[in-house]
N, C-alpha and C positions, 0 to 999 in steps of 0.2 A: 522492367525497371531494375536497376541495381541499387540496393540500399545497404549502406554501411551502418551497422548498429554498434554503439559503444556503451559498455556497462562494466562496472567494477567486478562483478561476479558473473560466471557463465556456468551455472549449475542449478539444480533444484534446491534452492536455499530459502527464499522468501517470496513475497508477493510480486516484487519487481522482477525477480528472475523468472518466476512462473509466467508473468505477462510477456517478458522478452521471448522466452522459448515458444510460447503459444503463438504469438503473432509472427515470429520467424517461420514457423511451420505453416501457418495459414497463408502467408504471403508467398512462400515457395510453392504451395499447392495451386496457387493462381498464376504460376509461371514467372514470378519475380525471382531475382538472384540476391542472396543474402551474403554479406561479408560481416565478420565479427572481429571486434577488438576488445580484449579483456585483459585482466591482470595476470601476469606470469607468476605472481606470488600467491595465488589462490588455487585450490583444487578446481578442476574444470572438466566438463564433458567434451566430447568431440562428435560432430555429426557428419556422416559420410557425404561427400560431395559439396560441403559448405566450406567456403574460404574463411579460415580462422587464424587470427594473429593474437599472440599473447606477449604483452610488453610490460616493462617495469613501471611501477607507479611513479607519478611525478606530483609533487605537492606544491612547492613554491615556484618562484621565478627562476632560480638557478637550475633546479631539476627540470623545469619546463623547457628551458633553453637546451639542455642536454638531450632531452628525449624528442624534441620537435622534429628532427630530421627523420626519425622512425615513422612518425605519423605522416609526414609529408610524402615520404617514399611509398607508403602503403596506398595513400590516396592517388598518387600519380600512377602507381602500378595497376590498381583495381578500377580506377575511373568510375566511382559510384555516381549515380544521378543525384543522390541526396544522402546526407548524414543524419542519423537519428540517435541522439544522446539519451541515455537513461540516467542511472545513478553514477555521477562522476565523483561523488564523495560519500563516505559513510562515516564511521568513526574516524577514519583517516582519508586523505585525498587519494584518488586514483589518477585523475588527470588534472594537471595544472590549469587554472583559468587562462594562463598565457597560451597554452596549446589550443584551448577552445577558441580564443580570440583569433589566432592565426588560421585555424580551420575555417572560420567564417569567411575568410578572403578567398578560399579555394572552392567551396561548394555550398549550396543551400543547406541550412541546418535547422532541424526541429529538435525539441527536447521534450520528453515526457517527464513531468514533475510527479514522482511517485508518492512523496510524503513531505512532511513539514521540515525535514532536515535541510531542505533547500533554502528555507528562509528563517530558520530558528537556530541560532548558534548553540543553544542548549540541547543539542542532539535531537532536535525536533520535538522536544517535550511539550512546549507551549503551555506548560502548567507550572505554577509557582509552588514548590514543595511546602513552603511555610504556611501558605494560606489556601492551597488547593484551587486557586483561581486560574483561569485561562489568561495568558498574556495576550493582549490585543495590539501590542505595539509592533510596528515594522522594525526591521533591522536598522539600528541607528543609535544615537546617544541616549534616547529614552529607554531603549532596549538594554543598553549597557548599564544604566543607572537603576534598573528595575529592582526594587528591594525584594528580598526573599528568593531571587533566582540564584541558585547555588553556583552557577557557572563561574561567576566572577567574585565569589566569596572565598576563594582559595588563597593560599600564600605560596610564595616561592615559585618553583618551576611549574607547578600546576596552574597558577594564575597566568604566568607568562605564556604557557602553551595554549591555554584557552583564549587568551587575547590574540595570539598569533592566528588561531583558527578563526576567530571573529573577523579579523581583517582579510583573511583569505576568502571567507564566505562573502564579505562585503564586495570584494573584487569580483568574485564569480557572479554575484547578482548583477553587478555593473556590466560585465561582459555578456551575460545572458539576456539582458535587455536589448542587445544588438542582434540576437538570433532572429531568423526569419519567422519562426513561430515557437511558442511554448504551449504544450498540450497538457491539459489537466483532466481529471476524471470527474470533477464535481464543481458545482457553483461555489462551494466553500473555498476550494483551492483557487478558483478564479478570483474571488474577492480578496484573498490573501495576497495574491500576486499584484493586483491593482493597488492594494495598500502599500506594497513594497516598490511602487514606482514603475510597474510594467504597463505599457500602452495596451488599452483594451483590444485594439485591432490586431495585436500580436499574440493574443491568447485564444486558444480554441478548446472548447469543452467537448471531449469525446469520452462518454462514460465507459467504464470497464465492462467486461462481458464474462459469461461463463458458458461452458458446454456441458455442465453437470446435468445429469438426469434427463436427457433429451426424450427418452422413450420408456421411462420407468414409472410404474403405477405408484401413486402417492402413498397408498396404504400398505403396499407390499412389505412384509417383514417388520412392520412397525411394532415396537415394544411398548407396552403400556407404562406411562409415567416416566419415560426415559428423557432426561434433560442433557443437552450436549453443550460443551464449551470447547472451542478450538482457538488456540493462540499461545503466544509466548508467556512464560511464567516470569513476569516482571512487574514493575510498579505502574505501568501505563496501560496494559491490556485488560486489567481488571480481574485477574484470577482470584486474588484475595477477596474482592468484593463479591464475586460469584459465590464463593464458599460461605461467606457471612450471610448472604441472602438465603441460601439453602438452609442455614441454621434456623431461620424463622419458620421453616416448614416441616419441623420434626413430626408433627401430628398428622401429616398427609402421606399418602402412598406415592413414592417416587424413588428413582435412583438416578445417578448422574455419571457421565463419562467425561473426563477431561483429557483432551488431546494436545500434546505439545511438551515443551521442556523449557528450561531456563534457570536463571540464578536463584529463583525463589522456591524451587522444587522442594527442598528439604523443609523449609518453613511452612509451605502449604501442607505437606504431608503431616507434619507435627500438629498443625492447627486442626486438620481434619480429625486426627486421633483424639485431640483434646476435647473437641466438640462432640465426640461420640458418633461420628458419621463415617467411620472407616468401612463399615459394611455396606454403605449406600453410595459412596463416591469412589470410582475407580480412576486411577491415573494410568493412561494407556501409553504415554510417551510419544515420541515422533512416529508417525505411521506413513506407509506408502499411500499414494493417491487412491489406489483401489480400496485399501483399508479405511481411509477417511470416508470414501463414498459409502461404504457399508455402515459407518457410524451415522452419516446423514440419514440413510435409509431407515435405520432402526429407531431413531429418536422421535420424540413427540414434538420437540421444539428446540431451537438454538438460542443461546443467550450470549449477547455481546456487551459486556459491561466496561467498555473502553473508557479510561479516565482522561485520555487526551483526545483532541480532535482527530478523528479518522479522515484521511484524505478521501476515502471512498468507503471501504469496508467490504472487501471481496468475499469474505466468509458469509456475509449476509445474503448476497445474491446467489451464492452456491447453495446455501440452505433453502432459499426460496425456489431454486431450480428443482429441488427434491420435494417441493410442496410443503415446506415446513415454515410455520410462523416464527418470527424473530422477536425476541424481547431485548431491547438495547437501551443504553444510556443515549440521550440526545446529544451527540458529540460530533462536530465536524460535518462531513458529508452524509452521514447515516440517514438523516431525515429526508434526503432526496430520493431514496428508494424504499424507505420504510415509512409507510403512512399509518399513523397512530390509529388503532381501532379497525384497520382495514386488513393489512397483511401481517399484523403483529402489534407490538406496543412500544412506544417511546416513553422513557422515564427520565426525569431530571437527572443530569449527570451527578453521580455520587450518592443518590438517594437509594440506599441499600434496602430499606424497608419497602419503599415504593416498588423496587425491582422484584422483591419477593412476592408482593401482592399480585403483580401482573403474571408472574410465573404460576402462582396459586390459581389464578382465574382460568388459565389455560389447562391446568391439571384437572380442575373440577368440571369444566365444561368441554367435553370431548367434541360436541357439535361445533362450538365456536372455534376450537382448535383446527378442526378439519376444514371448516369454511374459510378461515384465514389462510390455511395452507393452499387451498385451491386458488384463492385470489393472489397469493404470493407467486405461484407458478405462472399464472396468467400474466402477471406484471413482468416477470423475467422474459417470457416468450415475446412480449410486445416490445420491450425496451433494451434487453441486455443479452442479446445473442451475437455470436461471432460475425455473421454476415453483415449486420448493421454496423458494427464497429470497424471491420476491415474496409468496408465500402467508404465510410467517412474518412478513415486514415489515408487510403489511397487517393481520395479526392483532395485531401489536404496536401499530400506530397505533390500531386500534379499542379495544384494551384501555386505552391511555393516555388516550384521549379520554373513555372511560366513567369511569375513575378520577377525572378532573378534575371531571366533572359529578356524581359521587357515585353513578352508576348501578352496580348490581350487576354484577360481572365474573365470567363463567364461566371456570373453569380451562381 
């Protein structure tokens, strides 16, 4: 099978890019041919033997019309059996909704919705800064009028640009409802798409997967009392809340490693020093995959204090693959793989003191921590491995292609 993948970035950047590179490799190992279209204005990798195209971003209607012939010519030249869309917009658009609409007329198309940016014009935040509430409105007039959402509380050019983005997002949602299938990694994302007008029979749930720690002993190289956080340093992933939770635990024996970077790095560093935790919390920066794996292996537990709904939460199942319990805020799709009291703990979103209590419980009870770690690994082996994910994905490709040709589809 020939599969054309389209994503704004083609490098080791974030969760969407990691997923793209992983499934491309897995599909090629099974004899499928991969074609890539990505942005010419971003740094990118190159994989030997893979057909790769880098094109200029197109945002609105006019740029979409200008770039359309490039996409049309690639599709005609490569003749893919199916097109698989990933992130078509981030902070800025990579591919105009007009191009997506025209591609629909050429080939079957599926799209993996990686995060809430697809249906939240506030850059996927889904949280109201003034009240810290989660916005439950679909894209529409109520979303526009939502008090406290800073997206439309700007003046001048900022407000105009955000309004323009809002209408582009609305148009993309309209076009995306025409796609053959939209793929999501969790029931939470499924429910959000239904809320935004997507037909249930056009949404497929295929949970994400990890290949982490396939053959590694759970207790190997484990460091006593080590707590791990992996994520961006911003207002949504919860690094500030993680540090505040650790501050409740000054009387206990622990140390922490924080992996990642971002806009809040300096603020976090200053806060750690002010709290007197500089000798107990290490900022490791961005690490290679092998270095991250060693962090997973060393730690006692992983903490995920996300302040916005996670579409899935890949870090969590990676940690579980290493046999580590996870302590997380109950946000978005996290509760679909993290069972409270079984393979970790779920805490009410934003409850910093509650988060610290569950971390403390695992620090004090080593037996409980190890038992949860064993159950965590078992859950990953049963539900979140590559073979199961790729099998489901290929089955969906075949089903969509047959539906387009009118061929009878077996359930």
